[in-house]
N, C-alpha and C positions, 0 to 999 in steps of 0.2 A: 607642222610647227604651229603653235597656237599664237593667237593675237598678242597675248601677254609676252611671250618670248620674243616676238618681233619688236615689240615696244622696248623691251630690255636691251636688245641688240642695237636699236636705233638710238637709245639714250646714252649708251656707255661704249666707248671705243674699245676698251679692254674686252668686254663681253663679245663685241663684234669680231675682234681678232681671234678670240678663242673659238668662236663658231666657224670662222673662216678656215682655221687650221684643219678642220674636219673635212673640208671640201678640196677637190682637186683643182688645178689651175683651169681646166676646161669648165668645171662647174662654176668656178668663181667668175669667169668671163661671161658665161651664160647668165648668171645671176645679175651681173652688172648690166648686161644688155636688157634683161627684163625690167630691172629697176629703172633704167633710163627710159624705157617705153612708158612705164607707169608714171614717172615724173612728167614726161611730155604730155600724157593724157590729162593729168591733173592740172597742168598749166593751161592746156586748151580749155578745159572745163571752167577754170577760174576766169580766163579771158572772156569766154562766152557769157558767163554770169555777170561780169562787170559791164560788158556791152549791153546786155539786156537791162541792167539797172540804169545805165546811162540813157538808154532809149526811153525807158519808163519815166525817168525824171524829166526828159525833154518833153514828152507828151503831156505830163502833168503840168509843166510850166506853160505849155501852149493852151491847155484847157483853162488854167487859171487866168491867163491873159484874155482869152475869149470871154470868160465870165465877167471879168472886170470891164471889158469894152462894152458888154451888153448891159452894164449897170446892175448886175445881179450879185448876189453873195451866195456862199455855199448853203446858208440857211434857207434861201429861196428854193434850192434844189432838193433839200432833204425834208420830207414831211415831218410834222411833229410826231414824236413817238407816243403811242397810246400810254396813258397813265395806268399804272397797276393799282388795283384796289388793295387797300390795306386791311389788315385784320384777318381773322380766321373765317373760313367758309362756314356757312350754316350747317348745323348737324342734320343728318337725314332722319326724318321721323318714321319710325316703324309703325305700320298699320296692323298691329297684331291684336 
């Protein structure tokens, strides 16, 4: 089954019913079990991602607070970027 057909089944209830008619009850129960496991895994991954983002945000807030307490700014931590030369590079002279 291709990704496109799975998307069609997921988007349209009638398409899902038509696909389900081709399966036995045992196959439908197995499919429901597998889909339930996939949903649970996706929920766990999303929960972990949100926890990681929250931890990152807390650490960032702590670092900003420490920077402010030290009387520094972000500009003090980041060195000035080198300036790029404008214009075209010189042509190479052939010694022929």
